[in-house]
N, C-alpha and C positions, 0 to 999 in steps of 0.2 A: 462578326463571328471570326474567328482567326483560320489563316488558310497560308497556304506556304508563303504567300505574298507579305506576308507579318511572322516574322521567326518569334519561339519565343524566349523569354529574357536568358541569355546567355551568362546564368550566377544563381547562384543561394541567396536568400535572405539569412543574413548571418544574425543581426541587428537590426530591432526598429525604432521608432521613435513615435510614438502615440500623436494624433493629432483629435481635434475635436471640430465640430458644426457648431459656431453660435446662431442664432434664431434669426429670422429676418429684421425681426425690429430691430437687434442689438447689430445688427448689419447695417441698417439705417443711418444710426447713430454714431457708428464709427465713422464711415465716409463723411459722414456732414464734420464730423470732429476733427478729419484727417484733408479736412478740405478738398474732396473729390479729388485728390493725387494718392492714387495709391502707392507712391513710396512710403508715403507719411501713416499707413497703416501699419502696428503692430503685426508679429508677427504671429504671435497667438492668438489673434483675431482672422488668422487664414486657416482654411480648410485644403486647398488645393494651390500648390505657389509656384507659378509660371512667369512671376517678375520678370526672370534671368535665370541663366542658367551660368552665371561668372559664380563662381566658387561656391554655387549650391551642389553641387555633386557628390557623391557617397565613393568614398573611397574605397580601395577595396583590404585585404585582408593584409596581403601581400608589404601596400602603401604606410597601416596601421603600423604592422611589425619594424617597415623601415625608419618611422618617428622615430622609433626607440632605440637607434642606434647610431641619433645624427650628431654631427660634432656642432659643437655650441661653442668653438672658439672662435675667439674675435677675427685671428686674420690666421688665413692659411689651412681652412678648413678643412679636412676630408672629406663631407659631403659636398662643399666644392666642389673637388676636382670631380666629385661624379657624378655630379650634375651637369657641367660642362664637358665631360668627355662622352656624356651621355649625350645634348647638344648635338656636338663635334659629328656624332657614329649617325643619329636621325636627319637631323638637317644641312649636315654637311659644312656647318663657316666654322670661318678659323677663330673666331674670338667670340666672347660672352660676356658679358657684365648681368650679374641676378639683379633685381629691383622688387620692389614691393608690390607691385602689379603691373599692367601693361600700360597703364598710365603712366609711370614714372620711366620705363624705357621712350615711349609717345614726349615726354617731357625733354629727356637728355637728347634723340636724334634730333628733334625741334631746335633744341641751343646752339648742337654745334653743327648744324646741317644747312641752314636758314638765313640768311640774311634780309635784312630789312628790304621789302618792298620785292623779292621774288616770289616767284611762284608757285604752287604745290599742286602739280594735278595728277587727280585719283579716279577711281573708280567708287566713286558719291565718296559722299562728307561721313565720317563719324563724329559723334559730338566730340567726346575728350581729343581727339586727333585734330579734327580741327581747331578745338580752343587752342590745343599748344603751339599748332602749327599760325595760328592771328596770333598768337600772346608775343611769339616772337618772331613777329612783322611780316608772315608771309599770307600771300593771299592764294585760297583754295578753289581749284577750278575742276568742277566736275566732266569729267572727261569718261562717263558711262556710256555704254552703247544707250542710244535712245528710248528701244524697248525693254529695258530693265524701270521707266517712268511710268509702265504701264501692265498693272498686274492682271491682265487678261490676255495676254500674249504669253505662249507656251513655249520657251524656249528652251535646248539643252543645256546651255554657258549664257543665262542673262546678265552675269554681274562682267564680260567682261568688257575692255576698255576699245573706246574708238579710236585704230590708228591715226584715222583721218582727222578726228577732234585734236590728238595730240601731232601731229605733223601739224597743223595751222595751227598752234598756239606756239609750239615754236618757231616757224615762218612768220610770225606776227612779232614774238616778243625777243627772240632771239634765247640760246639755248643756256648762255650766260649768265641769264635769267630768270631761271628756273633750276628751283634748290635741289627735286629728284624727282622723281616720281612713286607715287605713294598707292601700291597695288595689296586690296585687299582680297585676301582667298578665307570664307567666302565675306561676298556684300552682305552685310548687316541689314543693314535699313532699306535696301531691294529687299528684304524677304531671306533672307541666306543665302543669294545665286551664286552658284560657284563660275568657277575664269577656266577658260578650258588650257589644256598645257599648250597646244597651238598657240593661243591668244600672247601667253607666258614669252613664249621663245619669238614671236615678232613683234613684244615690245622689247624686248632685250633688243634685238639684232635694229631696230630703231633708233634707241637709247644708246648701245655702242657705235651709231655713224656718228652721233650729234656728242657723244661724250659726257652722257648723265648718266645718273647713279638709279638704279630703281630697288627702293625698301619695300618689302612687303609688310602689309599687317597680318602677319602669320595666326590670330587669333582663331582661326576654327580649320588650320590646313586641310587635318586630318580628315575633315568633311568633306572641304574639295578634294582631297585625293580618291573617295570614294566614288563621288559624282562623277571624276574623269575614266574611273574603272566601270565602271557604270556603261556613261554616257559617249566617250570618246573613243574613236575606231583605233583599233593595235595597244590600248593598255587594259583590256579584260584579261588578262594571262600575268599582267604583272601585279607586287604582291604592294600594299596599301605601302611597305614602308619605301620598296624603289620607287614606287611614284612620290611618294614626299619630296625624299631625294633631290628627284630630277624637277620638281618644280623651283625648289630653293639653288640649282645650279643656276640660275636666271636672276639668281637676285645678288644685288650688292650685302643686303643686311636685313633682319626684319625687327620688330618689335612683337613682345607674342608676352600674352595674357596669359598664364599659366592657366588660372582659371577657370579656364573654357578645356581648350581640348588635349591637356594636360591633364584631367581629371584630380585636380586638389582644389582647395579650398580658401590660398592667397599664394600671391607671390609672380612673376616675368621673370623677362631677361630681353635684353637687347646683344643681336648677334648683328657680326657685320666681319669684313674680311677684309677692308683696309687699316694697316696700322698704325697709319696718323691721326686716322677718325679716333682709334681703339685708345689711343694714349687721351684722346680729349674727354671721350665718356670717358676713363679711367679715372682724369680729374673730377670731371664732375659730380658720377654716384658719390663720391664724398661726400660732397655738401650738400647733396637731396636728399641720400639713402642710406649709406653706409658703406663700410670699408668695400672694395672692389671683389673680395674675397664673400660678402654676404650681401649686401647692397638693401636691406633691408629685409632680407629672409632668414630666417632661423634655420640652422642644420639641419632640424629635423623635417621641415617643409622642404628642404633643398631634394634631402632624401623621398620626398613620398613624393616630388614633382618628378625625378626621374624616374623612381619604376612606373609612375601614371604614364610618362611619354610610351615606356616599352607598351602599355598596356593600350592604349589609344592605335597602334598601327595593329595591332590583331583583330582579325578579318572579321571573326565571329560579332566581338562585341562592335564594331562600325557600324554592321549593317545593320542590328539590332536596332543601333543610333538611330541611326537613316530612317527605319524603316519604322518604327515607332511613330515618328514624328510624322510620317508616313498617313500611317494608319488612322491618327487625328484630323489630318485635311481633308484623306478621303472620307470618310463620315460627314463631312460640314460641307464636302460640295456634292458627295449623294443628298442632299436634304436642301440643296440650292442655296447656301450662306456663302458669300461675296469672300473671296479669300484670294489672297496673294497666289498668283501659278506662273511658273510650276513651287509644288510646294518643296522650300528650300529644306538644311540640313539640321538645326536648332530649335524651329521654332516653326507653327502655322500663324499666318499673319491675316488679321480679319479686316476688308479691306473697308473702312469708314465712313471713305464716303459715300457708297454703294450701301452699305449697311445702312446707314444715319442718311438718306438722299434729303432726308427735310430740314437738314442743318447746314448751314454755311459752313467754311472751311473756319470763317472769324469765329464760329461760334463753338468751335475745338470738338471736331465729332469724335475723333480718337479718343480722347481727353474723357470726355461722355460717357464712349463705349465702354471704357475700362473701369468707370467708376461703377455703370449700371451693369456691371456683367458682375462683380464682386457681391454689391447688393441681390442677386438674382441667385448668386451659388457661392459664393466664399472663396470663389476663384480669383487670383491676384493676377492679374495683366497691365500690360506696360505702354503707354501711348508711344508709338515713333511715328510723328506728323509736325504738325505747324508750332507744337509747344517743344517741342526736340527741335527744330529747326533754328527755333529763337529768332534774334531781330540781325537784320541789316546794320553793321556796325559805324556806317556812313550817315543814314537817311533815319533807323531807326523802325525803319519801319518791319513786321513780320516778315522772315521768308516767308514764302509760301511754297512750299514743297510739292509736288503734282501727288504724291502717292502721302495719303492718309491712312497711318494703320494701327491697329494694335495689336502688342505681339504676346503671343499665347508661346513662351518660351520652353521649354522643355528641360530640366535639369538632368544631368547623366545617371543613370544608373538606378534612380531613386521611383519613380513613379514606374505602375503599371499598365497594362491595356486597360484593365479598371478602370482606374481615375481617369485615360482617355474617354473612355465611354463616358464617365460624370461628366468631364470639360463638355462633349459632343451635347450631350441633353441639357445641357446650361446652357451655350451660344445659340441653338436649335431654337430653347423655348424662348428667349429672348429676341431672339430675328423674328417669329413670327408676332409679337407685341413692338415693335421698330416705334412704332410713332411714337411712341411711349416718352421717348428717351430726350430730355431737354437739354439743349445747349448752354455753355457755362462762360466766366466769365474771370478775367484775374479780379483775386483780392487781395493778390500781394506776386510782385513780383521780383525773384530775384533780378539781378543785373548779369551771370556769370552761367552759365548749364542752369535755366530755370526750370525745365524739368524736374529736377531732383526736389527741390524745396518749393516751387510754385501749392501758392494755396485759390481755391476756386469758388465760386457759389454758384447753384442753375441761373439761370435767367428765366 
């Protein structure tokens, strides 16, 4: 039942895409054919798609109108200047380079900012980010607060960097051996947990003391800003735009996947203030992406992204965004389903270790849970646990993260509260027969970012 806790959708639906539910027997065949990997399921076989919020958003009428005026010039595109000026206004950075998506920005930053053997401390890893850092000779070090690895601890800013861990790393390795600090807002693999403004400010002070740069993974920065407004003293009367600007004032630059908080289907960018780094990035973007004035994006996509940035900081939009996710999480908590607490900004994360307590982590409980949820309901979700963590590059052993999660990721402006009810009922029904979920083992394991293409069979 909706009440004031869960505001109605701040939009009218202008265009629809039909979906269908295939029957259970068909879904059982689909998941076997996909090797129990939800990434390998065809979209047409999915009823409610919560695999990701990346590029799966519904654009507004203004964004679609903006695409019609995109300037597709190879160099000096008008649409590039529109996007650059919007990023400068809303993010505050001096320089901006467009990329085809966020991992393009991660690749360029890692290439120009990391020397082989250096350390890259951050508040929990993300899959593609860590890959690019390690591929360029870096060593990722997790310096998130310990509480982020515990699903049952309820803290307002569970994504904060542990300043003692950062200081200890500096003391042990020397600031010259640290490439930069990677600060994610919010922290994806911790369930979309936010970082406080106080923590960002303190990280900046510590890094200034030691001459270190701070780069944000800004992918869900607007969601982070909403949590600051809601939870941190002194920000209740600040606008989301003002909070976002202050957040980035403590950073030297940022990588951005525009497919999330910019509410578009493709694109990203790299921001920075340093002139020398910017010149190096401009040289590399030509190699990996395209001209510095489009960087792998079409002019129409840059127009849509610029409009999406402006829409993303609208108070009504972001409040509904956060609270729709919270609605799903609250319904699951009320039924006793174990999830990551507190509920994050872009999805609800099932605690697969507690949900499937009869399985060991080496039996891949999160992967098995995601596969069984699809069979149960036609809802597609994603594993975020031992499969996503990959293997230690030196020993070959599986990384065994403390968090073994299934992410129910809510696309922006796509689904209604009624869809959340369907998802909640499906998860609750599966939880009531959780002992029936069987473990999995690899039948094909890619060497890089294995969770995308791996295949499994039931044990």
